[in-house]
N, C-alpha and C positions, 0 to 999 in steps of 0.2 A: 279746563283744569289741567295743569302741567303733568306730563307723564313722569313716573317714578324714575329716579336716577338709576341708570343700568350699571353704574360703576360700582365694583366692590373693591375696597382698599384695605390692604393688610401690609404687615412688615415683610413677611416671607410668604412667597407663593410657591408651592411645590406642584409642578404640572407632571402628573403620572402617579397612579396610586399602587404601583407594585411595592415589593418588599423595600426596594431602595427609597421610594417615595414616602412609604410609611415611616421608615427609619428617619429620614430626613425631616419629616414634619414632627415627629416625637422629640427629636434633638433640638430642633429650633424652638418648639414650645417649652421644652424643659429649660431652655435658657432665658425664658421670660418674654419672648416676642410673640405678637400675634401671627397665626398661621392659617392660610387656606390650602387645602389639598384638593386637586381636581383630578378626577379620573375618567377616562373615556368609557370604561365598561360600566356595568350596573352596580358593581361592588369593588371595593378596594382588596388588595391582597395579591394580585398578579399570580406568581407561580403557585402559590399555596391555595388560591381560590378559582379565579376565573380561568386560570390555565390548567386546573385540576391535576396539579403536581405537587401536592403537600407530603411528599416523601423527601426530607431535607438532604440535600447534597452538602457535605460539610467535611472539614478536615478531621484527621484521627484523634486530635488532642481536645475537641470541642467540649467534652464533658468536664474537663479540669482546668483549662487555661487557653489563652489565645482567642478570646471572645470578650465582648463588653458586657457590662452589667445588664444593659437593655436586651441584648440577644440572649443572655442567660435567663433573664426574666420571661422572655417570650417562650423559650423551651420548657421552663418550669410551669408556666400557665398552661401550655398544651398538654403536658402530662397530668397536671391537677384535674383538667376536664375529664380524664379518664381514671380518677382515683390514684394517681401517682404512677400508674403502669409505665415502665420505661420506654417501650416502644409498642404503642396500642395496636398498630397494624402488623407488626412483625415483619415488615419488608427487609429483605437481606441486604439490599443496596444502601440502606440508611439506618442510623441509629434512632431515628424518630420519624415515624410515618402515622399521620392522622388523616381524619376526614376534612374536606374542605369546609363544611359548616362549622366545625370546631374551630379551625383556623380563623374563620371570619369572625366568630363571636369574640375571640381573644383579641384580634386587631381592633375590631370595632370598639370594644371596651377600653382599650388603651388610648385610642384616639379621643374618645368621649371624655375620659378622665383628664386628658391633656388640654381639653378644650380647644381642640382643632376643628375648624369649620371644614367639613367634607362635602364636596359636590361630585355627584356621580353622574355618568351619561353625558359627560361634556368633554370636548376636545378643543385644543387651540387651533384656530383658523387664520389668525393674523396677529402680527405684533407690530407695535410702534416703537421705533428705536431712534434715540437721539444721541449722537456723539458716543457710540458704542455702549449706551445705556438703554435697556428696555424700560420704556415708560409704562406699557400696559399691553395686556394680551387679550384679544377678543375671543370669546368661546363660541361653540356652535349655536347656543341659544341667544346669542347677541350680548350676553354679559361681558362687560369690559372689566378685566381684573388687573388692578394696579398694585404694584408692590415695590418695596425698596430693593429686595433681592429675589431673583427667580431661581428655582432649582429644576433642571430638566431631568425628570425621572421617567419620561415616556418610554414605553417598550421599544420604539423604533428610533429614539433620539430625534423626535420631531422638532423640539422648540428651538434648538440651536440653528438649523438651517432656516426656519421659519423667520428667525431674528436676524438673519444675514450673517451668522458666523459659520466658518468653514467646518465641514465634516468629511470623513472618509468612510467608504464602505469596502467590503471584500478584503483582498490581501494587498499589503503595500508591495508585495514582491520581494524576493530575496536580494535583489539589487540594492534595496533601500538601506537595510541595517544588517545584511548578511545573516539573517535568521535561517537555519536549516529547514524550518517547518513553514516558511512562507512559500507561496507558489513560486516556481522558478522564474528568474528575470524580472520584468517590469511589473508595475502595479496592475492588478486585475480587480476593478471594483465590482465585477459581476461574480467573483468567486466567493459567494456567500455560503455559509453552512446551511446544511438541511435544518428544517424546523419540523415540529411535530404538532399536529392537531390531536390532542390526547382525547381519550373517551374513558368513562367510568363504567365498569362492568361487574355485575354480581354474579355469583355462581349458585345456581339452584339445581342440585342434582335431581335427575328424574324428569325435569321440565324440558320443554322444547320451544324455543323461541326462534327457531329457524325461519327465515323469510326468504323471498326471492333474492337472487344474486344481484348485486348493484350492476347498473348498465355497464360499467367499465371493468368489471371483474376479471374478464378473460384477459384483458390487456395488462392487468396489474398482477395476475396470478404468479408470474415467475419470481416475484421478489417477496412473497409471503412465506415466511419460514420461522421456525424457532431458532434455527442455527444462525450464528453471527460471525461475520469475518472478524478476526481478532487483529489488534494492533502488531501482534507478533508474526503476522503472516499466516497464521493457522486459522481454523475453523472452530469456534467453540460450539459445543452441541448441548441442547437442552431438551428436557421433556416437560410436560405441563404440570404434573403434580408430584413427581419424584425426581430424584437426581438424575442428570443425564448420563449418557454412556461414557463420558470422559470426566464425570464426577461433578459437573456443575450443578448448583442448586436448582429448584424448580422455577420455570417461567412464572408460574402463578404467584409466587410469593416474592418476586423480584421487587415490585412497588405495590405490595399489598397494603391497603390503607385500613381495612377492617378485619380482624381476625375472628370475629363472632359471626354466626350465621345470620343472614346470608353474607359471606365473605365478600369484600369489595377490593378491587385492583384497578389500577390505572394503566392504560395501554400507551406506554411510552417505550418503543422497542425499535430496533433497526428496521423491522419490517413496515413500520408506518412513519419513518424518518422521510420527510418529503423534500426531495432535492431538485435542482434545476428550475426553481422559481425565484421570484424576486419580491419577497413579502414587504420590502421597504418601499418600493416604487409601485407594486401593483397588488396591494393587500386583498382586493377582491378576487383576483385570479389565484392567489396563493391560497385563499380560504376554500375555493372550490376544489383545488387539487389536493389539499391537506385533508379536507374532509372526506373526499372520494377515496383516498388512499386508506384512511382509518376505517371507513365503512367496508371496504374490501377486506381488511385484515379481520374485522369482527365476523364477516361471513366465512372467511377461511377457518377461523378458529372454531366456529360452530359446525363446520361441515367437512372439512379436509385435514385439520390438524391431526398428527399422529397420536393415538392413545397408547397407553402403556399395555392394554391387553391386545393390541394388534388392530384394533378397529381405527376409525377416523371420525373426528369431530366431537365438539363438546356443545350440544344444543342448548344445555341449561345456562349458557351465558346470557344474561340479561342486561341490556343498556340501562343505566341507573340514572334517569333524570332528577330524582329527588337528591341524590348525592351530588350531582354535578351543578345543580341549581339552574338547569337550562330544560327546555322542553323535551330534549331528545337524549340526554345523556352525554353528548358531546361537550367538550370544553367551550366556554363562551368566547375564548380567545386563544390563539396559538401560542405555543411555547417557542419563542424565538431565541436562538442561540447566540445571536449577535445583533446589534443595532448599529445605526450611524455612530461614528465615534468622533469626539471633538479633536480638532487640530490644536496641538500645543507645540511649543518650541522643542521640547525634548520628550517625546513619548516613552512609555514604559514598554520595553521590548522583551522578547523571550530570554535574551542574555541576562537581563536584570533579575529574572526569577529562578535562573538555573543553579543547581547545586555547585558549590565550589569547593574543592579539596580544603580540608582543615576548618571548614565553617559549618556550623549548625543551621545557619540562617542564609538566606539569599544575600547578595551584595547589599552593602548599606546604601540607601537612597535618602538624600537630604529632604527634610521637611515632612516627616511622616505624621499622618493623621489617623492612622489605624492599621490593623493587621487583618490578614486573611490568608488562606492557603488552599490550593487545589492544584492538581496536575494540569498541564496544557491538554485539553480535551477538545480536539477539532473533529467534528464529525464531517461526513462527505460535503466537500465544496463544489459548487457548479464548475464542471470542467475538470475537477480534481477528485475522484471518487475515494481515494484511499484515506481512511481515517488516520489521525495522529494522537498518540498517547506519549507524552513525555514528562518524566518526574521533574518536579520543581523542589526548591527549598522554601521554608516558611518565609513569606515576603510581606511588604507593607504597602500602604496607599500613600503616595507622596502628594503633597498638597498641589504641585504643579500640574498634576494630571487632572485636576478637577476644574481648572480655569481655562475656558476657551481663549485662544489667542485674540487679544484686543478687547475682551469683554470686561466691562465694569461691574456688572451685577447679575451675571448669570453663572451658574455652576452645573457640572455633570453630577448626577445623583443616582446613576444606576450603571448599567453595562456599557454606557456611553462615554466612559471616561477616556482620557488621552492615552491610549495604549495601541499597540499594534493588534492586528487580528490574533496573532499568536498569543500574545500576553493577555489579551482580553478574554481569550478562551480559559484562562485560569481564575480570572475575576468573576465570571458570570453567574456562578451558582448562588444558591440560596444565602449562605452566610456571606459570600463576597459581596453580593448586591446589597445586603443589609449594612455591612461595614462601610462601603462607599457612600450610601445615603446617610448614614449617621455622621460621617466626617463632613459631607457637604452641608447638612443641616446646621451643624455646629459652627462652621465657618460662616454661613450665611447669617446666623444670629449675631455673631461677634462683628460682622461687618455692619449690620443695623445698629447695633448698640454704640459702636465707635464712629459711625458715620464715615466708613471708609470703604473704597472699592474692593471688591473680592480680590483683585489682583494685588492688593497690598499684602497678601500672604507671602509674597517673595521678600518682604522686609523682615529681618530677624525679630524685632520686637512685636509685631503684629502676629507673625507666626507663632512665637512663644505664647502670646495670649491665647490664641485658639488652642494650642497644645495643652495648656493648662486648663482651660475650660473642658477639654476632653478627659483628661486624667481625673478631674474632680468629678466627672460624671461616670468614672469607671470604665473608660475606653483605653484599651492598651495601645501603645505607640510602637512597642517592640516586642519581639518573641522572647518571653521569659517564663520559665516553667514553674518556678519556685516563689513567685511573688504575684499571687492572684489579686483580684480587685479588692478583696477584703483585707489584705495584709497592710499594716500600718505604713510600710515603706513604699506602696505601690506607686504614688505619684512621684516620689523621688527617684526610684529606679527607672520608671518609664521615661521621665524627662531626660535623665541623664542618658539613658540608652538611646534615645531618639537623637541625641546630640553627639554620639560617638563613643559612649563609655563602654560599649561591648565590642569594640574593635580590638585588634591585635589578639593578645592571648586568651581574651574573654570570648572570642567569636567561636571557639571550638565546641561549645556546649549551650544548650538552652537554659541550663540552671546558672544563676548567679551567685547564690549563697551570699546575701547582701551583708550579713553580719560578720563574715569571716574577716580576719586580719588582711590588710591590704599589702600587696606586693608592690614593686617598682611600676609594673605595668598598669596595676589598678590605679595607683596614685596619678600616673600620667594621664590615664583615660578620664579620671574624675576631675583633673584640673582642666582638661579640654572641654569637658561638659560644663564646668562651672563658667569657664570664659564664654561659651556659647549662650548660656543661660543668663548672662549678665551679672554673675556673682564674682566675688573677689577669689581668684584661684589660689591665693595665699591662705585663705581661710578654710580650705578644704581640710578635714580631719583625715590625714593620710593613714591613720591606724585602722580605719574601716573601709570596707570596699566601697561604700558609698557614703560621702561625708555628710555631716549634719547640715551643712550649708544647702543641700539639695532636697532636704526632706519635706519641706513646705511647698506643695504644688501651687498654692496660691500667692507665693512670695512675689 
């Protein structure tokens, strides 16, 4: 009797089930193509589930604009699971903190409703590539996954190098692009950021969960503290349950995920940031070191952490396996702040994200497929212990950053986009990863439907088709404060903005007031946008800031 065919065929294969992978899978399925999502861990969700970090790092406008319809729906569903509570965990670092199990249910439901085939516990081990096109990928159980387009949303950026496409790690060095926050001089591939092996702990006042000190506790003791070296050169001081001596809010509520008893918090702090390891090339060694450091931090909290009453230790801290979805309360996977990054002709650099005088947004980058915003947040890098915090201006996701050099059917769909280490440090957080994945999934689906290579996104007509798919799905392409996804002019404004209509005088504010009478600068910008969009610039209604010719995003 012949053996069953081990090949699974789909239109779009998304390899990696973190937030970028989930967003890519949902976007591609929304566009009407078949999708298979493969995840190495036992569950999908990445940061919000297996990495035990469902305290969302986001930009300050996320409640009102600067996010897609799908990301807004995700946030709404998380809150609905708690009866509409705005911030169920009450963590002060985030506007929305929830428990991993809740995030899991929301994401699983979304993928099931979209009819995405989900395979967990599997990772890519080999790829067959012909003339820069991936034919299929072999998974750890022997399944051969064939697809028209592949999206690499793995946590380490594994699929691109496995398929023979170039990637970079660590820092490009300041010599490459003149970035002040790159490590000095030449490239340093080993200068990777610290990662964190998170753990979830409950607080049970009056209980005692103290156990023996971990074997390596004495060696790690000197780095275990509430206090954090700040980016400003000072030291920020914290206490456990009350404000610190310099007014800092409590450590316990920093990333609290459950505000009802027993309260639940995730341990993701400078004290258990694990540096000096190489989680990309030595994941097993990194796991040992990361888990050992977090175990030492848990013991310090139980036995030596200073209390407000002058004593030491909080023995009522219990590791919470039920909440973590693991046997021991530690996360199933590490929170990696960076991965391998694809090589592209012109990567996004820190200069592209920097504030510019007279502009409310970062500099205009052609080919926008989405928006996100976060500061450059570089934790300790191997050999370079000083953290970096640098302000940015609201920025976009250029299409060119998603296509590996030479690739015909592979896209970056997470924090592995074509950006320098400095710039990637601003794209890597929850909202940024979702936005990159959604852009990649939409581009992948359009490539399938038009039977084009993904590299065709550098052609104006194909780029415009992808952008129209995005705005039709409620994905912003530019930062606009007063035309959200429900506004009737959303598509017109976003397409025009992505093609230069917000340059010049309009660059000074995030509001565009699309119905106001147009001045000379507005008319010039609208004509430029009309030309880029393939419309007749002479047909633009110059009496309005955005002409009627641009109002139909499906035109």
